[in-house]
N, CA, C and O atoms as a GROMACS GRO file, in nm:
protein
  164
    1MET      N    1 -10.249   9.293  -1.536
    1MET     CA    2 -10.306   9.158  -1.516
    1MET      C    3 -10.338   9.096  -1.652
    1MET      O    4 -10.415   9.151  -1.730
    2HIS      N    5 -10.279   8.980  -1.678
    2HIS     CA    6 -10.299   8.915  -1.807
    2HIS      C    7 -10.429   8.836  -1.808
    2HIS      O    8 -10.469   8.776  -1.709
    3ASP      N    9 -10.494   8.839  -1.922
    3ASP     CA   10 -10.616   8.762  -1.939
    3ASP      C   11 -10.577   8.618  -1.975
    3ASP      O   12 -10.512   8.597  -2.077
    4PRO      N   13 -10.615   8.521  -1.894
    4PRO     CA   14 -10.573   8.382  -1.922
    4PRO      C   15 -10.626   8.332  -2.055
    4PRO      O   16 -10.561   8.249  -2.120
    5VAL      N   17 -10.744   8.380  -2.098
    5VAL     CA   18 -10.799   8.334  -2.226
    5VAL      C   19 -10.711   8.382  -2.342
    5VAL      O   20 -10.683   8.307  -2.434
    6MET      N   21 -10.669   8.508  -2.335
    6MET     CA   22 -10.582   8.561  -2.440
    6MET      C   23 -10.447   8.490  -2.440
    6MET      O   24 -10.387   8.467  -2.545
    7PHE      N   25 -10.398   8.456  -2.320
    7PHE     CA   26 -10.269   8.386  -2.310
    7PHE      C   27 -10.279   8.248  -2.375
    7PHE      O   28 -10.188   8.205  -2.445
    8ILE      N   29 -10.391   8.179  -2.351
    8ILE     CA   30 -10.410   8.046  -2.409
    8ILE      C   31 -10.424   8.056  -2.560
    8ILE      O   32 -10.368   7.974  -2.634
    9LEU      N   33 -10.499   8.156  -2.606
    9LEU     CA   34 -10.515   8.172  -2.751
    9LEU      C   35 -10.382   8.202  -2.818
    9LEU      O   36 -10.353   8.151  -2.926
   10GLN      N   37 -10.302   8.286  -2.754
   10GLN     CA   38 -10.171   8.320  -2.812
   10GLN      C   39 -10.081   8.198  -2.817
   10GLN      O   40 -10.007   8.179  -2.913
   11ALA      N   41 -10.088   8.114  -2.714
   11ALA     CA   42 -10.008   7.992  -2.713
   11ALA      C   43 -10.053   7.896  -2.823
   11ALA      O   44  -9.971   7.832  -2.889
   12LEU      N   45 -10.185   7.886  -2.842
   12LEU     CA   46 -10.236   7.796  -2.946
   12LEU      C   47 -10.196   7.845  -3.085
   12LEU      O   48 -10.161   7.765  -3.172
   13VAL      N   49 -10.201   7.976  -3.106
   13VAL     CA   50 -10.164   8.031  -3.237
   13VAL      C   51 -10.016   8.007  -3.266
   13VAL      O   52  -9.979   7.970  -3.377
   14SER      N   53  -9.931   8.028  -3.166
   14SER     CA   54  -9.787   8.007  -3.186
   14SER      C   55  -9.758   7.859  -3.211
   14SER      O   56  -9.672   7.825  -3.293
   15PHE      N   57  -9.829   7.771  -3.140
   15PHE     CA   58  -9.809   7.628  -3.159
   15PHE      C   59  -9.858   7.585  -3.298
   15PHE      O   60  -9.793   7.506  -3.366
   16ALA      N   61  -9.973   7.638  -3.338
   16ALA     CA   62 -10.029   7.602  -3.470
   16ALA      C   63  -9.937   7.651  -3.582
   16ALA      O   64  -9.920   7.582  -3.682
   17SER      N   65  -9.878   7.769  -3.565
   17SER     CA   66  -9.788   7.821  -3.668
   17SER      C   67  -9.663   7.735  -3.679
   17SER      O   68  -9.611   7.714  -3.789
   18ALA      N   69  -9.614   7.685  -3.566
   18ALA     CA   70  -9.496   7.599  -3.568
   18ALA      C   71  -9.528   7.467  -3.637
   18ALA      O   72  -9.448   7.415  -3.714
   19VAL      N   73  -9.646   7.411  -3.608
   19VAL     CA   74  -9.687   7.286  -3.673
   19VAL      C   75  -9.705   7.308  -3.823
   19VAL      O   76  -9.668   7.222  -3.903
   20ALA      N   77  -9.763   7.422  -3.859
   20ALA     CA   78  -9.786   7.451  -4.001
   20ALA      C   79  -9.654   7.459  -4.077
   20ALA      O   80  -9.645   7.415  -4.192
   21LEU      N   81  -9.551   7.514  -4.013
   21LEU     CA   82  -9.420   7.523  -4.079
   21LEU      C   83  -9.365   7.384  -4.107
   21LEU      O   84  -9.310   7.360  -4.214
   22VAL      N   85  -9.379   7.294  -4.012
   22VAL     CA   86  -9.326   7.158  -4.031
   22VAL      C   87  -9.406   7.083  -4.138
   22VAL      O   88  -9.350   7.009  -4.218
   23VAL      N   89  -9.538   7.104  -4.138
   23VAL     CA   90  -9.623   7.031  -4.233
   23VAL      C   91  -9.606   7.085  -4.374
   23VAL      O   92  -9.601   7.008  -4.470
   24ARG      N   93  -9.598   7.218  -4.388
   24ARG     CA   94  -9.590   7.276  -4.522
   24ARG      C   95  -9.451   7.264  -4.583
   24ARG      O   96  -9.438   7.253  -4.705
   25HIS      N   97  -9.348   7.264  -4.500
   25HIS     CA   98  -9.210   7.263  -4.552
   25HIS      C   99  -9.130   7.147  -4.492
   25HIS      O  100  -9.030   7.171  -4.424
   26PRO      N  101  -9.173   7.023  -4.515
   26PRO     CA  102  -9.096   6.911  -4.460
   26PRO      C  103  -8.958   6.898  -4.526
   26PRO      O  104  -8.865   6.846  -4.465
   27ALA      N  105  -8.947   6.944  -4.650
   27ALA     CA  106  -8.820   6.931  -4.722
   27ALA      C  107  -8.710   7.014  -4.653
   27ALA      O  108  -8.594   6.975  -4.655
   28SER      N  109  -8.748   7.127  -4.594
   28SER     CA  110  -8.648   7.212  -4.530
   28SER      C  111  -8.588   7.143  -4.408
   28SER      O  112  -8.478   7.177  -4.364
   29PHE      N  113  -8.662   7.043  -4.353
   29PHE     CA  114  -8.608   6.970  -4.237
   29PHE      C  115  -8.538   6.842  -4.279
   29PHE      O  116  -8.454   6.790  -4.206
   30GLN      N  117  -8.574   6.789  -4.398
   30GLN     CA  118  -8.518   6.661  -4.440
   30GLN      C  119  -8.393   6.677  -4.526
   30GLN      O  120  -8.302   6.595  -4.517
   31VAL      N  121  -8.388   6.780  -4.607
   31VAL     CA  122  -8.275   6.796  -4.699
   31VAL      C  123  -8.142   6.808  -4.625
   31VAL      O  124  -8.045   6.744  -4.667
   32PRO      N  125  -8.131   6.888  -4.516
   32PRO     CA  126  -8.002   6.894  -4.446
   32PRO      C  127  -7.960   6.757  -4.391
   32PRO      O  128  -7.841   6.726  -4.386
   33ASP      N  129  -8.058   6.675  -4.349
   33ASP     CA  130  -8.024   6.543  -4.298
   33ASP      C  131  -7.967   6.456  -4.410
   33ASP      O  132  -7.870   6.382  -4.389
   34TYR      N  133  -8.026   6.465  -4.529
   34TYR     CA  134  -7.975   6.386  -4.641
   34TYR      C  135  -7.835   6.432  -4.680
   34TYR      O  136  -7.749   6.350  -4.711
   35ASP      N  137  -7.812   6.562  -4.679
   35ASP     CA  138  -7.679   6.612  -4.711
   35ASP      C  139  -7.579   6.569  -4.605
   35ASP      O  140  -7.463   6.540  -4.636
   36PHE      N  141  -7.623   6.565  -4.480
   36PHE     CA  142  -7.535   6.525  -4.371
   36PHE      C  143  -7.494   6.378  -4.386
   36PHE      O  144  -7.378   6.343  -4.366
   37LEU      N  145  -7.592   6.294  -4.422
   37LEU     CA  146  -7.560   6.152  -4.441
   37LEU      C  147  -7.477   6.131  -4.566
   37LEU      O  148  -7.389   6.045  -4.569
   38ARG      N  149  -7.504   6.211  -4.671
   38ARG     CA  150  -7.432   6.196  -4.798
   38ARG      C  151  -7.283   6.229  -4.781
   38ARG      O  152  -7.199   6.178  -4.856
   39ALA      N  153  -7.251   6.314  -4.684
   39ALA     CA  154  -7.112   6.354  -4.665
   39ALA      C  155  -7.027   6.238  -4.615
   39ALA      O  156  -6.905   6.238  -4.632
   40PHE      N  157  -7.092   6.138  -4.553
   40PHE     CA  158  -7.015   6.026  -4.498
   40PHE      C  159  -7.012   5.906  -4.591
   40PHE      O  160  -6.950   5.804  -4.559
   41LYS      N  161  -7.079   5.915  -4.704
   41LYS     CA  162  -7.082   5.800  -4.796
   41LYS      C  163  -6.971   5.809  -4.899
   41LYS      O  164  -6.959   5.721  -4.984
   0.00000   0.00000   0.00000
């Protein structure tokens, strides 16, 4: 039997870690887009 509190905490931690990756490393998400657009210019 799963503890709903632990399940919610685990979900929040995983969500926070995903948000932290986007906030700390925005260049890793933007650089491929710039290279993709640059290929058509």
